[in-house]
C-alpha positions as MATLAB code, in Angstrom:
seq = 'MQLSVSHLGKAYAGRPVLDDVSFTLEPGERLLLLGPSGSGKSTLLNIVCALQTPDAGEVRLGDGLLAAPGGAPEGDALRRAHVAIIFQNLRLISALTVRGNLLLAQELQTGRRDAAACMMLLERLGLAHRAEARPFELSQGEAQRAAIARALVVRPALLIADEPTSALDHANARIVAELLDELAREAGASLLVATHDDRLAPFFARQLTLSAGRLAA';
ca = [
     -71.159  -38.710  -48.355;
     -74.607  -40.248  -48.663;
     -75.801  -42.471  -51.191;
     -79.218  -42.566  -52.135;
     -80.865  -45.122  -54.374;
     -84.619  -44.251  -55.241;
     -87.080  -46.472  -57.204;
     -84.781  -48.100  -59.334;
     -86.095  -50.575  -62.085;
     -84.489  -52.642  -64.433;
     -85.373  -55.279  -67.024;
     -83.617  -57.623  -69.624;
     -85.603  -58.700  -72.610;
     -88.771  -57.837  -70.755;
     -87.868  -59.466  -67.427;
     -87.703  -57.556  -64.569;
     -84.612  -57.995  -62.592;
     -84.944  -54.758  -60.281;
     -88.597  -53.401  -59.226;
     -88.547  -50.379  -57.318;
     -85.392  -50.484  -55.231;
     -84.872  -48.129  -52.918;
     -82.395  -47.379  -49.790;
     -80.111  -44.902  -48.366;
     -76.694  -45.460  -47.187;
     -75.415  -42.549  -44.784;
     -71.715  -41.230  -44.592;
     -69.720  -44.166  -42.895;
     -72.743  -46.516  -42.647;
     -72.167  -50.276  -43.470;
     -74.848  -52.065  -45.450;
     -75.095  -55.734  -45.939;
     -77.225  -56.890  -48.878;
     -77.896  -60.676  -48.906;
     -79.787  -62.511  -51.806;
     -79.407  -65.798  -53.626;
     -77.763  -65.787  -57.166;
     -79.759  -64.127  -59.717;
     -81.886  -62.202  -56.961;
     -80.450  -58.883  -58.920;
     -77.441  -57.917  -56.611;
     -74.924  -57.789  -59.181;
     -77.196  -55.725  -61.668;
     -78.050  -53.362  -58.601;
     -74.441  -52.766  -57.608;
     -73.438  -52.045  -61.550;
     -76.092  -49.284  -61.671;
     -75.110  -48.004  -58.258;
     -71.385  -48.215  -59.573;
     -72.499  -46.104  -62.521;
     -71.540  -49.209  -64.670;
     -75.279  -49.853  -66.101;
     -78.294  -47.418  -66.667;
     -81.548  -48.141  -65.032;
     -84.867  -48.073  -66.849;
     -86.250  -46.225  -63.731;
     -85.317  -44.620  -60.730;
     -81.936  -42.658  -59.932;
     -78.758  -43.044  -58.008;
     -77.316  -40.070  -56.120;
     -73.859  -39.714  -54.085;
     -73.963  -36.423  -52.104;
     -75.166  -33.717  -54.631;
     -74.145  -35.665  -57.783;
     -75.975  -37.830  -59.949;
     -74.647  -41.371  -60.369;
     -77.086  -43.177  -62.614;
     -80.453  -42.371  -64.347;
     -82.499  -43.509  -67.488;
     -81.304  -40.730  -69.738;
     -77.754  -41.092  -68.546;
     -75.881  -39.290  -65.939;
     -72.892  -37.118  -67.509;
     -71.053  -36.981  -64.322;
     -71.398  -40.606  -62.940;
     -68.187  -41.954  -64.442;
     -66.257  -38.668  -63.109;
     -68.127  -39.209  -59.509;
     -67.091  -43.429  -59.408;
     -63.492  -42.746  -60.321;
     -63.148  -39.756  -57.583;
     -65.342  -41.381  -54.857;
     -66.360  -45.095  -55.343;
     -64.017  -48.145  -54.986;
     -65.338  -51.436  -56.005;
     -64.404  -55.052  -55.503;
     -65.837  -57.069  -58.460;
     -67.063  -60.855  -58.240;
     -64.729  -61.700  -61.120;
     -61.899  -59.633  -59.570;
     -60.275  -57.825  -62.718;
     -56.695  -57.917  -61.526;
     -54.449  -56.954  -64.612;
     -52.791  -60.194  -65.684;
     -49.438  -58.294  -66.695;
     -48.785  -56.501  -63.536;
     -47.789  -57.886  -60.093;
     -50.040  -57.837  -57.330;
     -48.073  -54.716  -55.903;
     -48.224  -53.176  -59.553;
     -52.108  -53.605  -59.382;
     -52.159  -51.443  -56.349;
     -50.019  -48.819  -57.576;
     -52.036  -48.427  -60.714;
     -55.133  -48.057  -59.321;
     -53.731  -45.579  -56.613;
     -52.372  -43.702  -59.651;
     -55.331  -43.871  -61.977;
     -57.811  -42.944  -58.785;
     -55.647  -40.288  -57.084;
     -52.742  -39.156  -59.354;
     -49.982  -40.343  -56.911;
     -48.368  -43.607  -56.051;
     -47.713  -44.650  -52.500;
     -45.615  -47.922  -52.629;
     -45.346  -47.816  -48.466;
     -49.149  -47.901  -48.144;
     -49.708  -50.599  -50.878;
     -47.240  -52.839  -49.054;
     -48.656  -52.317  -45.563;
     -52.187  -53.215  -46.591;
     -50.832  -56.320  -48.625;
     -49.395  -57.259  -45.237;
     -52.454  -56.795  -43.124;
     -54.337  -58.895  -45.970;
     -51.322  -61.582  -45.616;
     -50.351  -61.251  -49.061;
     -46.949  -59.165  -48.294;
     -45.113  -62.493  -49.661;
     -47.096  -62.370  -52.797;
     -46.578  -58.710  -53.721;
     -44.284  -59.553  -56.975;
     -46.735  -62.496  -58.044;
     -48.750  -61.976  -60.776;
     -52.419  -62.875  -60.752;
     -52.141  -66.417  -62.327;
     -49.847  -67.648  -59.841;
     -52.391  -66.781  -56.865;
     -54.871  -69.142  -55.513;
     -58.197  -68.063  -55.815;
     -58.558  -66.907  -52.308;
     -55.329  -64.902  -52.740;
     -56.524  -63.421  -56.000;
     -59.674  -62.313  -54.140;
     -57.967  -60.724  -51.111;
     -55.554  -58.994  -53.758;
     -58.548  -57.409  -55.341;
     -59.946  -56.243  -52.155;
     -56.365  -54.643  -51.448;
     -56.541  -52.979  -54.895;
     -60.050  -51.450  -53.945;
     -59.156  -50.204  -50.291;
     -55.714  -48.816  -51.376;
     -57.275  -45.416  -52.595;
     -59.314  -44.949  -49.558;
     -62.649  -44.226  -51.050;
     -65.905  -42.448  -49.885;
     -67.604  -45.423  -50.703;
     -66.572  -48.957  -50.740;
     -68.816  -51.326  -52.801;
     -68.005  -55.275  -52.835;
     -69.573  -57.997  -55.042;
     -69.392  -61.432  -52.910;
     -65.820  -60.698  -51.677;
     -65.644  -64.015  -49.330;
     -67.240  -66.399  -52.059;
     -63.814  -68.053  -52.710;
     -62.444  -68.013  -49.169;
     -62.430  -70.417  -45.985;
     -63.988  -69.653  -42.483;
     -60.413  -67.883  -41.484;
     -60.059  -65.891  -44.125;
     -63.427  -64.650  -44.809;
     -63.344  -63.512  -41.319;
     -60.114  -61.747  -41.799;
     -61.689  -60.000  -44.760;
     -64.908  -59.168  -43.086;
     -63.168  -57.590  -40.154;
     -60.487  -55.533  -42.602;
     -63.312  -54.202  -44.727;
     -64.951  -52.973  -41.727;
     -61.868  -51.545  -40.011;
     -60.394  -49.950  -43.244;
     -63.597  -48.468  -43.950;
     -63.981  -47.025  -40.702;
     -60.484  -45.592  -40.786;
     -60.774  -44.161  -44.343;
     -64.476  -42.661  -43.091;
     -65.976  -44.431  -46.126;
     -69.483  -46.136  -46.335;
     -69.367  -49.848  -47.120;
     -71.969  -51.721  -49.244;
     -71.250  -55.638  -49.434;
     -73.606  -57.850  -51.885;
     -73.217  -61.376  -51.021;
     -75.065  -64.937  -50.876;
     -72.529  -65.515  -47.857;
     -74.227  -65.626  -44.283;
     -71.227  -65.924  -42.773;
     -70.912  -62.205  -43.128;
     -74.290  -61.382  -41.481;
     -72.604  -60.918  -37.900;
     -70.456  -58.046  -38.779;
     -73.410  -56.031  -40.237;
     -75.821  -54.304  -37.952;
     -78.126  -53.293  -41.009;
     -79.038  -55.881  -43.685;
     -81.525  -56.078  -46.412;
     -82.500  -58.828  -48.286;
     -83.048  -58.775  -52.038;
     -85.348  -61.389  -53.721;
     -86.790  -61.470  -57.210;
     -85.607  -57.824  -57.628;
     -87.533  -56.431  -54.677;
     -85.763  -55.448  -51.229;
     -87.112  -56.596  -47.633;
     -85.452  -55.559  -44.337;
];
């Protein structure tokens, strides 16, 4: 499914955060969005994920409208059906184990649970031995990898990641970057990663830079 972002604008208290941002992401394509903190990356991702409403422009996924200034009635349903998000603040459910977080994500997004697929993914991320741990028992790096596993386990059409390697050392950052690419390819998913982490640049043929709310190739 093609992601189309057209002329997005967003301001907070009169201060522009996004200014005429446009790009497309073809089915199966990978795109790295680079930019420093405060450049508007998280706001852009929130709009693309139908979690915020733009002041101008629109976001479409396939033939469906994800976000527009007047709202997008089908946006939430489109996100649930086709989009998986790795949030910067992780948002793991503290009352559940790592495995439980993955199983719940599967059930909410696909209507089923596949324990074997969950464990296979945790093993590939080096987290199988932490499957029964709760989020507060994990290191920051382990928690970030658990959040990545939770997003990937639903095999989305569009995978979006906000700073997925910010808490990881070089070795684990490379593992995660390669895994995001590999599993997105296996699922036929498009991949959009927003980060200030320059270590990810070698893994993406296509890159855009967001600076002061505007895009540059």
